[in-house]
C-alpha positions as CSV (number, residue, x, y, z in Angstrom):
1,M,116.4,106.4,104.2
2,D,119.8,108.1,104.0
3,K,121.1,111.3,105.6
4,V,120.0,113.6,102.7
5,Q,116.4,112.6,103.1
6,K,116.6,112.9,106.9
7,I,117.9,116.4,106.7
8,N,115.2,117.3,104.1
9,E,112.5,116.1,106.4
10,K,113.6,118.6,109.0
11,I,113.6,121.6,106.6
12,M,110.4,120.6,104.6
13,I,108.3,123.1,106.6
14,I,110.2,125.9,104.9
15,G,109.0,124.7,101.5
16,I,105.5,124.4,102.7
17,I,105.5,128.0,104.1
18,V,107.2,129.5,101.0
19,G,104.8,127.7,98.7
20,F,101.7,128.9,100.6
21,V,103.0,132.5,100.8
22,L,103.8,132.4,97.1
23,G,100.3,131.1,96.4
24,I,98.8,134.0,98.4
25,Y,100.9,136.5,96.5
26,L,99.9,135.0,93.2
27,G,96.2,135.0,94.3
28,I,96.4,138.7,95.0
29,N,98.3,139.5,91.8
30,H,96.5,136.9,89.6
31,D,96.4,139.3,86.6
32,D,100.2,139.6,86.4
33,P,101.4,138.8,82.9
34,N,104.5,137.0,84.3
35,F,102.3,134.8,86.5
36,W,103.6,131.4,85.3
37,F,107.2,132.7,85.1
38,T,107.1,133.9,88.7
39,L,105.5,130.6,89.9
40,V,108.0,128.4,88.1
41,L,111.0,130.5,89.1
42,W,110.1,130.5,92.8
43,V,109.3,126.7,92.8
44,F,112.6,125.8,91.2
45,S,114.7,128.2,93.2
46,T,113.2,127.3,96.6
47,S,113.4,123.6,95.7
48,F,117.0,123.9,94.6
49,I,118.1,125.8,97.7
50,M,116.4,123.3,100.0
51,T,118.0,120.4,98.1
52,F,121.4,122.0,98.2
53,I,121.2,122.4,102.0
54,S,120.2,118.7,102.3
55,A,122.8,117.5,99.9
56,V,125.6,119.5,101.6
57,G,124.5,118.2,105.0
58,G,124.4,114.6,103.7
59,Y,127.8,114.9,102.0
60,Y,129.3,116.4,105.2
61,A,127.9,113.5,107.3
62,H,129.3,111.1,104.8
63,A,132.7,112.8,104.8
64,R,132.9,112.6,108.6
65,D,131.7,109.0,108.9
66,E,132.1,106.6,105.9
67,S,129.3,104.4,107.2
68,V,126.7,107.1,106.5
69,E,125.1,106.4,103.1
70,F,125.4,109.1,100.3
71,N,124.6,108.6,96.6
72,I,123.7,110.9,93.8
73,T,120.1,109.6,93.4
74,S,119.2,111.0,96.9
75,P,119.5,114.7,96.0
76,I,117.6,114.1,92.8
77,R,114.7,112.4,94.6
78,V,114.8,115.1,97.3
79,F,114.7,117.9,94.5
80,I,111.6,116.3,92.9
81,L,109.9,115.9,96.3
82,N,110.7,119.6,97.2
83,M,109.3,120.8,93.8
84,A,106.1,118.9,94.5
85,V,105.8,120.2,98.1
86,V,106.3,123.8,97.0
87,A,104.0,123.6,94.0
88,V,101.1,121.9,95.9
89,S,101.5,124.4,98.8
90,A,101.4,127.3,96.3
91,S,98.2,125.9,94.7
92,F,96.5,125.7,98.1
93,G,97.6,129.2,98.9
94,F,96.4,130.4,95.6
95,I,93.0,128.8,96.0
96,F,92.7,130.0,99.6
97,C,93.5,133.6,98.7
98,S,91.3,133.6,95.6
99,I,88.3,132.4,97.7
100,L,89.2,134.9,100.4
101,I,89.3,137.9,98.1
102,G,86.4,136.8,95.9
103,N,88.3,136.0,92.7
104,F,87.3,132.3,92.7
105,T,83.8,131.5,91.4
106,T,82.2,128.2,90.4
107,A,80.5,127.7,87.1
108,K,76.7,128.2,87.2
């Protein structure tokens, strides 16, 4: 595991919290016509910001010490992982909020 992934592990809780709060917001405003646009925009932007922080930290560590590994595939893997974490957290928040406010019903 390289430095980018180690930094990302430390800030992963931000993606979980943002995703869950986003899911709660979308659970309350589920009839918004821009529902999917809002979801995709927030997932991409949060994932990009978290990946950027991790990549800058990994590159800085590599610039200080050449023995620290840094390659271009690490930020790509971290970005995909961040997108999955935020999207799954948003889905849990959406389901939680929908059940809580009564918008989620099962088929009879």
